[in-house]
DORO-981187 format. One record per residue (C-alpha): residue number from 1; residue in one letter; x negated, y, z. Coordinates in steps of 0.5 Angstrom, whole numbers, plus 500, padded with zeros to 3 digits. Example, Ala and Ser with C-alpha at 12.3 -4.5 7.8 and 13.67 -1.06 7.14 Angstrom:
% DORO-981187
REC / num / residu / u / v / w
REC / 1 / a / 475 / 491 / 516
REC / 2 / s / 473 / 498 / 514
% end
This chain:
% DORO-981187
REC / num / residu / u / v / w
REC / 1 / x / 500 / 500 / 500
REC / 2 / x / 497 / 507 / 498
REC / 3 / x / 498 / 512 / 503
REC / 4 / x / 500 / 519 / 501
REC / 5 / x / 495 / 524 / 504
REC / 6 / x / 499 / 530 / 502
REC / 7 / x / 501 / 535 / 507
REC / 8 / x / 508 / 536 / 508
REC / 9 / x / 511 / 542 / 511
REC / 10 / x / 514 / 541 / 518
REC / 11 / x / 519 / 546 / 517
REC / 12 / x / 523 / 550 / 512
REC / 13 / x / 526 / 556 / 511
REC / 14 / x / 533 / 553 / 511
REC / 15 / x / 531 / 549 / 518
REC / 16 / x / 529 / 555 / 521
REC / 17 / x / 535 / 559 / 519
REC / 18 / x / 539 / 553 / 522
REC / 19 / x / 535 / 553 / 528
REC / 20 / x / 536 / 561 / 529
REC / 21 / x / 544 / 561 / 528
REC / 22 / x / 549 / 555 / 529
REC / 23 / x / 551 / 552 / 523
REC / 24 / x / 559 / 553 / 523
REC / 25 / x / 560 / 554 / 516
REC / 26 / x / 565 / 550 / 512
REC / 27 / x / 564 / 546 / 506
REC / 28 / x / 567 / 552 / 501
REC / 29 / x / 562 / 557 / 505
REC / 30 / x / 556 / 552 / 504
REC / 31 / x / 558 / 551 / 496
REC / 32 / x / 559 / 559 / 496
REC / 33 / x / 552 / 560 / 499
REC / 34 / x / 549 / 556 / 494
REC / 35 / x / 552 / 559 / 488
REC / 36 / x / 550 / 566 / 491
REC / 37 / x / 543 / 564 / 491
REC / 38 / x / 543 / 561 / 484
REC / 39 / x / 546 / 567 / 482
REC / 40 / x / 541 / 572 / 485
REC / 41 / x / 535 / 567 / 483
REC / 42 / x / 538 / 567 / 476
REC / 43 / x / 536 / 560 / 475
REC / 44 / x / 539 / 553 / 475
REC / 45 / x / 537 / 549 / 481
REC / 46 / x / 532 / 545 / 477
REC / 47 / x / 529 / 551 / 474
REC / 48 / x / 526 / 552 / 481
REC / 49 / x / 522 / 546 / 481
REC / 50 / x / 519 / 548 / 474
REC / 51 / x / 523 / 543 / 470
REC / 52 / x / 528 / 546 / 464
REC / 53 / x / 529 / 540 / 460
REC / 54 / x / 535 / 543 / 457
REC / 55 / x / 532 / 550 / 456
REC / 56 / x / 532 / 552 / 448
REC / 57 / x / 526 / 556 / 445
REC / 58 / x / 529 / 563 / 446
REC / 59 / x / 530 / 561 / 454
REC / 60 / x / 523 / 559 / 454
REC / 61 / x / 520 / 565 / 450
REC / 62 / x / 524 / 569 / 455
REC / 63 / x / 521 / 566 / 461
REC / 64 / x / 514 / 566 / 458
REC / 65 / x / 515 / 574 / 457
REC / 66 / x / 517 / 574 / 465
REC / 67 / x / 511 / 571 / 467
REC / 68 / x / 506 / 575 / 463
REC / 69 / x / 510 / 581 / 465
REC / 70 / x / 509 / 579 / 473
REC / 71 / x / 502 / 577 / 472
REC / 72 / x / 500 / 584 / 468
REC / 73 / x / 503 / 587 / 474
REC / 74 / x / 500 / 583 / 479
REC / 75 / x / 493 / 584 / 476
REC / 76 / x / 494 / 592 / 475
REC / 77 / x / 489 / 596 / 479
REC / 78 / x / 492 / 598 / 486
REC / 79 / x / 491 / 606 / 487
REC / 80 / x / 485 / 608 / 491
REC / 81 / x / 487 / 610 / 498
REC / 82 / x / 485 / 617 / 497
REC / 83 / x / 490 / 618 / 491
REC / 84 / x / 496 / 615 / 495
REC / 85 / x / 494 / 620 / 500
REC / 86 / x / 495 / 626 / 495
REC / 87 / x / 502 / 623 / 493
REC / 88 / x / 507 / 627 / 496
REC / 89 / x / 512 / 623 / 501
REC / 90 / x / 519 / 624 / 500
REC / 91 / x / 520 / 627 / 507
REC / 92 / x / 515 / 632 / 506
REC / 93 / x / 517 / 634 / 499
REC / 94 / x / 524 / 635 / 501
REC / 95 / x / 522 / 639 / 506
REC / 96 / x / 518 / 644 / 502
REC / 97 / x / 523 / 644 / 496
REC / 98 / x / 528 / 646 / 501
REC / 99 / x / 524 / 651 / 505
REC / 100 / x / 522 / 655 / 499
REC / 101 / x / 530 / 655 / 497
REC / 102 / x / 532 / 657 / 504
REC / 103 / x / 527 / 663 / 504
REC / 104 / x / 530 / 665 / 497
REC / 105 / x / 537 / 664 / 499
REC / 106 / x / 536 / 668 / 506
REC / 107 / x / 533 / 674 / 501
REC / 108 / x / 539 / 674 / 497
REC / 109 / x / 543 / 674 / 503
REC / 110 / x / 540 / 680 / 506
REC / 111 / x / 541 / 684 / 499
REC / 112 / x / 548 / 682 / 499
REC / 113 / x / 549 / 684 / 506
REC / 114 / x / 545 / 690 / 506
REC / 115 / x / 549 / 692 / 499
REC / 116 / x / 556 / 690 / 502
REC / 117 / x / 555 / 695 / 508
REC / 118 / x / 553 / 700 / 504
REC / 119 / x / 559 / 701 / 500
REC / 120 / x / 564 / 701 / 506
REC / 121 / x / 568 / 707 / 506
REC / 122 / x / 566 / 713 / 510
REC / 123 / x / 560 / 715 / 514
REC / 124 / x / 556 / 711 / 519
REC / 125 / x / 554 / 717 / 523
REC / 126 / x / 561 / 720 / 522
REC / 127 / x / 564 / 713 / 525
REC / 128 / x / 559 / 714 / 531
REC / 129 / x / 560 / 721 / 533
REC / 130 / x / 567 / 721 / 532
REC / 131 / x / 571 / 727 / 533
REC / 132 / x / 565 / 730 / 536
REC / 133 / x / 562 / 731 / 530
REC / 134 / x / 559 / 737 / 527
REC / 135 / x / 554 / 739 / 521
REC / 136 / x / 548 / 739 / 526
REC / 137 / x / 549 / 733 / 530
REC / 138 / x / 551 / 729 / 523
REC / 139 / x / 545 / 731 / 520
REC / 140 / x / 541 / 729 / 526
REC / 141 / x / 544 / 722 / 526
REC / 142 / x / 543 / 721 / 519
REC / 143 / x / 536 / 723 / 519
REC / 144 / x / 535 / 718 / 525
REC / 145 / x / 539 / 712 / 522
REC / 146 / x / 535 / 714 / 515
REC / 147 / x / 541 / 715 / 512
REC / 148 / x / 538 / 721 / 508
REC / 149 / x / 533 / 716 / 504
REC / 150 / x / 534 / 712 / 498
REC / 151 / x / 538 / 706 / 498
REC / 152 / x / 531 / 702 / 496
REC / 153 / x / 527 / 705 / 502
REC / 154 / x / 533 / 704 / 507
REC / 155 / x / 533 / 696 / 505
REC / 156 / x / 525 / 696 / 506
REC / 157 / x / 525 / 699 / 512
REC / 158 / x / 531 / 695 / 515
REC / 159 / x / 528 / 688 / 512
REC / 160 / x / 521 / 690 / 515
REC / 161 / x / 524 / 691 / 521
REC / 162 / x / 526 / 684 / 522
REC / 163 / x / 519 / 681 / 521
REC / 164 / x / 516 / 686 / 525
REC / 165 / x / 521 / 685 / 531
REC / 166 / x / 524 / 692 / 530
REC / 167 / x / 531 / 690 / 530
REC / 168 / x / 534 / 697 / 532
REC / 169 / x / 540 / 699 / 536
REC / 170 / x / 547 / 698 / 536
REC / 171 / x / 551 / 704 / 533
REC / 172 / x / 557 / 703 / 538
REC / 173 / x / 553 / 704 / 545
REC / 174 / x / 546 / 705 / 543
REC / 175 / x / 544 / 698 / 547
REC / 176 / x / 538 / 694 / 544
REC / 177 / x / 540 / 690 / 538
REC / 178 / x / 537 / 683 / 541
REC / 179 / x / 539 / 685 / 548
REC / 180 / x / 546 / 685 / 545
REC / 181 / x / 546 / 679 / 541
REC / 182 / x / 542 / 674 / 545
REC / 183 / x / 547 / 672 / 550
REC / 184 / x / 552 / 671 / 545
REC / 185 / x / 548 / 667 / 541
REC / 186 / x / 546 / 662 / 547
REC / 187 / x / 553 / 662 / 548
REC / 188 / x / 555 / 660 / 541
REC / 189 / x / 550 / 655 / 540
REC / 190 / x / 552 / 651 / 547
REC / 191 / x / 559 / 651 / 544
REC / 192 / x / 557 / 649 / 537
REC / 193 / x / 552 / 643 / 539
REC / 194 / x / 557 / 641 / 545
REC / 195 / x / 562 / 640 / 540
REC / 196 / x / 558 / 637 / 534
REC / 197 / x / 555 / 632 / 539
REC / 198 / x / 562 / 630 / 542
REC / 199 / x / 565 / 630 / 535
REC / 200 / x / 560 / 626 / 531
REC / 201 / x / 560 / 620 / 537
REC / 202 / x / 568 / 620 / 537
REC / 203 / x / 569 / 620 / 529
REC / 204 / x / 563 / 615 / 528
REC / 205 / x / 566 / 610 / 533
REC / 206 / x / 574 / 611 / 531
REC / 207 / x / 572 / 610 / 524
REC / 208 / x / 568 / 604 / 525
REC / 209 / x / 573 / 601 / 529
REC / 210 / x / 578 / 603 / 524
REC / 211 / x / 574 / 599 / 519
REC / 212 / x / 573 / 593 / 523
REC / 213 / x / 581 / 593 / 524
REC / 214 / x / 583 / 595 / 517
REC / 215 / x / 590 / 595 / 515
REC / 216 / x / 592 / 594 / 523
REC / 217 / x / 597 / 598 / 527
REC / 218 / x / 590 / 602 / 529
REC / 219 / x / 588 / 603 / 523
REC / 220 / x / 595 / 606 / 520
REC / 221 / x / 596 / 610 / 526
REC / 222 / x / 589 / 614 / 526
REC / 223 / x / 589 / 615 / 519
REC / 224 / x / 596 / 618 / 519
REC / 225 / x / 594 / 622 / 525
REC / 226 / x / 587 / 624 / 522
REC / 227 / x / 591 / 627 / 515
REC / 228 / x / 596 / 631 / 519
REC / 229 / x / 590 / 634 / 524
REC / 230 / x / 586 / 636 / 517
REC / 231 / x / 592 / 640 / 515
REC / 232 / x / 592 / 644 / 522
REC / 233 / x / 588 / 651 / 522
REC / 234 / x / 584 / 652 / 528
REC / 235 / x / 588 / 658 / 531
REC / 236 / x / 594 / 653 / 531
REC / 237 / x / 590 / 648 / 535
REC / 238 / x / 588 / 653 / 540
REC / 239 / x / 595 / 656 / 541
REC / 240 / x / 598 / 649 / 542
REC / 241 / x / 592 / 647 / 547
REC / 242 / x / 594 / 653 / 551
REC / 243 / x / 601 / 652 / 551
REC / 244 / x / 600 / 644 / 553
REC / 245 / x / 594 / 645 / 558
REC / 246 / x / 594 / 652 / 561
REC / 247 / x / 601 / 656 / 560
REC / 248 / x / 607 / 653 / 559
REC / 249 / x / 607 / 645 / 560
REC / 250 / x / 601 / 645 / 565
REC / 251 / x / 596 / 649 / 569
REC / 252 / x / 590 / 645 / 569
REC / 253 / x / 585 / 650 / 565
REC / 254 / x / 584 / 657 / 564
REC / 255 / x / 588 / 660 / 558
REC / 256 / x / 582 / 665 / 556
REC / 257 / x / 574 / 663 / 557
REC / 258 / x / 572 / 670 / 560
REC / 259 / x / 565 / 670 / 563
REC / 260 / x / 562 / 675 / 567
REC / 261 / x / 556 / 679 / 564
REC / 262 / x / 549 / 676 / 565
REC / 263 / x / 552 / 669 / 565
REC / 264 / x / 552 / 663 / 560
REC / 265 / x / 557 / 658 / 558
REC / 266 / x / 553 / 652 / 562
REC / 267 / x / 554 / 656 / 569
REC / 268 / x / 562 / 655 / 568
REC / 269 / x / 563 / 648 / 564
REC / 270 / x / 571 / 649 / 566
REC / 271 / x / 571 / 655 / 561
REC / 272 / x / 568 / 651 / 555
REC / 273 / x / 574 / 645 / 555
REC / 274 / x / 579 / 648 / 551
REC / 275 / x / 574 / 652 / 546
REC / 276 / x / 571 / 645 / 545
REC / 277 / x / 577 / 641 / 545
REC / 278 / x / 580 / 645 / 539
REC / 279 / x / 574 / 645 / 535
REC / 280 / x / 573 / 637 / 536
REC / 281 / x / 580 / 636 / 534
REC / 282 / x / 579 / 640 / 528
REC / 283 / x / 572 / 636 / 526
REC / 284 / x / 573 / 629 / 528
REC / 285 / x / 578 / 627 / 522
REC / 286 / x / 573 / 629 / 517
REC / 287 / x / 568 / 625 / 520
REC / 288 / x / 573 / 619 / 522
REC / 289 / x / 575 / 618 / 514
REC / 290 / x / 568 / 618 / 512
REC / 291 / x / 566 / 613 / 517
REC / 292 / x / 572 / 609 / 515
REC / 293 / x / 571 / 609 / 508
REC / 294 / x / 563 / 608 / 508
REC / 295 / x / 564 / 602 / 513
REC / 296 / x / 569 / 599 / 509
REC / 297 / x / 565 / 599 / 503
REC / 298 / x / 559 / 596 / 507
REC / 299 / x / 563 / 590 / 510
REC / 300 / x / 565 / 588 / 503
REC / 301 / x / 558 / 589 / 500
REC / 302 / x / 554 / 582 / 497
REC / 303 / x / 549 / 583 / 503
REC / 304 / x / 554 / 582 / 508
REC / 305 / x / 558 / 577 / 505
REC / 306 / x / 551 / 573 / 504
REC / 307 / x / 550 / 574 / 512
REC / 308 / x / 556 / 571 / 513
REC / 309 / x / 555 / 565 / 509
REC / 310 / x / 548 / 564 / 513
REC / 311 / x / 552 / 564 / 519
REC / 312 / x / 550 / 570 / 522
REC / 313 / x / 554 / 573 / 528
REC / 314 / x / 559 / 578 / 527
REC / 315 / x / 556 / 583 / 532
REC / 316 / x / 549 / 583 / 529
REC / 317 / x / 552 / 583 / 522
REC / 318 / x / 556 / 590 / 524
REC / 319 / x / 550 / 593 / 528
REC / 320 / x / 544 / 591 / 524
REC / 321 / x / 547 / 590 / 516
REC / 322 / x / 553 / 595 / 516
REC / 323 / x / 553 / 600 / 521
REC / 324 / x / 546 / 603 / 518
REC / 325 / x / 548 / 603 / 511
REC / 326 / x / 554 / 606 / 513
REC / 327 / x / 551 / 612 / 517
REC / 328 / x / 547 / 615 / 512
REC / 329 / x / 553 / 618 / 508
REC / 330 / x / 557 / 620 / 515
REC / 331 / x / 550 / 624 / 517
REC / 332 / x / 552 / 629 / 511
REC / 333 / x / 559 / 630 / 513
REC / 334 / x / 556 / 631 / 520
REC / 335 / x / 552 / 636 / 518
REC / 336 / x / 557 / 640 / 514
REC / 337 / x / 561 / 640 / 520
REC / 338 / x / 556 / 643 / 524
REC / 339 / x / 556 / 649 / 518
REC / 340 / x / 563 / 649 / 519
REC / 341 / x / 563 / 650 / 526
REC / 342 / x / 558 / 656 / 525
REC / 343 / x / 564 / 660 / 522
REC / 344 / x / 570 / 656 / 525
REC / 345 / x / 567 / 659 / 532
REC / 346 / x / 569 / 666 / 530
REC / 347 / x / 577 / 664 / 530
REC / 348 / x / 576 / 660 / 536
REC / 349 / x / 572 / 665 / 540
REC / 350 / x / 577 / 671 / 539
REC / 351 / x / 583 / 667 / 541
REC / 352 / x / 580 / 664 / 547
REC / 353 / x / 576 / 671 / 548
REC / 354 / x / 570 / 667 / 549
REC / 355 / x / 563 / 672 / 549
REC / 356 / x / 560 / 669 / 543
REC / 357 / x / 557 / 671 / 536
REC / 358 / x / 564 / 670 / 533
REC / 359 / x / 567 / 675 / 538
REC / 360 / x / 561 / 680 / 537
REC / 361 / x / 562 / 680 / 530
REC / 362 / x / 569 / 682 / 530
REC / 363 / x / 568 / 687 / 535
REC / 364 / x / 562 / 690 / 531
REC / 365 / x / 567 / 690 / 524
REC / 366 / x / 572 / 694 / 528
REC / 367 / x / 567 / 699 / 531
REC / 368 / x / 563 / 699 / 524
REC / 369 / x / 557 / 697 / 528
REC / 370 / x / 553 / 696 / 521
REC / 371 / x / 546 / 694 / 525
REC / 372 / x / 550 / 689 / 529
REC / 373 / x / 554 / 686 / 523
REC / 374 / x / 547 / 685 / 518
REC / 375 / x / 544 / 682 / 524
REC / 376 / x / 549 / 677 / 526
REC / 377 / x / 551 / 675 / 518
REC / 378 / x / 543 / 674 / 517
REC / 379 / x / 543 / 669 / 523
REC / 380 / x / 549 / 665 / 521
REC / 381 / x / 545 / 665 / 514
REC / 382 / x / 539 / 662 / 517
REC / 383 / x / 543 / 657 / 521
REC / 384 / x / 546 / 655 / 515
REC / 385 / x / 539 / 654 / 511
REC / 386 / x / 536 / 650 / 517
REC / 387 / x / 542 / 645 / 518
REC / 388 / x / 542 / 644 / 511
REC / 389 / x / 534 / 642 / 511
REC / 390 / x / 535 / 638 / 518
REC / 391 / x / 541 / 634 / 515
REC / 392 / x / 538 / 632 / 509
REC / 393 / x / 532 / 630 / 513
REC / 394 / x / 536 / 625 / 518
REC / 395 / x / 540 / 622 / 512
REC / 396 / x / 533 / 621 / 508
REC / 397 / x / 531 / 617 / 515
REC / 398 / x / 537 / 613 / 515
REC / 399 / x / 536 / 611 / 508
REC / 400 / x / 530 / 606 / 508
REC / 401 / x / 529 / 605 / 501
REC / 402 / x / 529 / 613 / 500
REC / 403 / x / 524 / 614 / 506
REC / 404 / x / 518 / 610 / 504
REC / 405 / x / 513 / 613 / 499
REC / 406 / x / 512 / 609 / 493
% end
């Protein structure tokens, strides 16, 4: 008897997979799994062993061409490390392009804002002096505000002052512009980021659960509620919450969010509840609908079906396969909601009398305080640019096939 000295593998990939996950597949699932493997490989089972007895000349020629192409790719010289380092990484290239576009956008916005405030009816100096205006005082104030100079010189003085820290003073009360706007910026930032964080978590969670329970009563109820809330503007939701929780039905929360001068929003969290709840109710439906659609598409994809046929547990399919691929498009919607909040806080802050940047903008327009209007609008534009860059970078990091340099 001739002994076979050839080494035999102790285990195979199939055996390892069977050891990792208990095989609970039905015969139909096993047959479908083998069929999918054959389709992905693009070959018949006999071709894996190199025996294509029934292959015609055209098939053999195509196989030979594929083998020669693979050999040519493998034999191609690899790029040296220095050349690979010089290639731009996708994230670095994206940030560089967006920063350049953002600087150009801010420059255009500054021109538009400056020109828009210049064409307003009336005279800023006359609006400041009011009834006490006389030709002597009016001319002195115009010289102080550089209103007696050309429009291009006025724009350059204003723009250069932004870069050098000379922001100017408010026309309404003579207070330093930064001292007037800085507390409002902090309060609005707290309101926006608390709302965005709660809304993102709630929208992603509800959307994922609705996708996992597709066509159930939970899915139908949440979808109809999200569609109904989407049609409601912010002030309607705010007034409804005031009626329900602050004035008519119950007296659980303060109807207005009045903060003492010199204090910030986090010192009295109770005053944040109604403004945050209003904005969360407004933004959650958009995140919910996007997450639900992306999660359903991921759960019905081929790689999830392959994982199910392999016997992977359902919780691992959801967390490791479906959720990472569904979260990337949802991140874009979350970023858009942050941008929406930058403008949406204007209405909500005015309704609740919240001392934020939105309320400050309304007061500045009422008082025709042009330096405050220009500075607040430029800050909102800068926030838009920064949030767009941050959202694109996070979405790129959440997409494995795009974040790796090739």
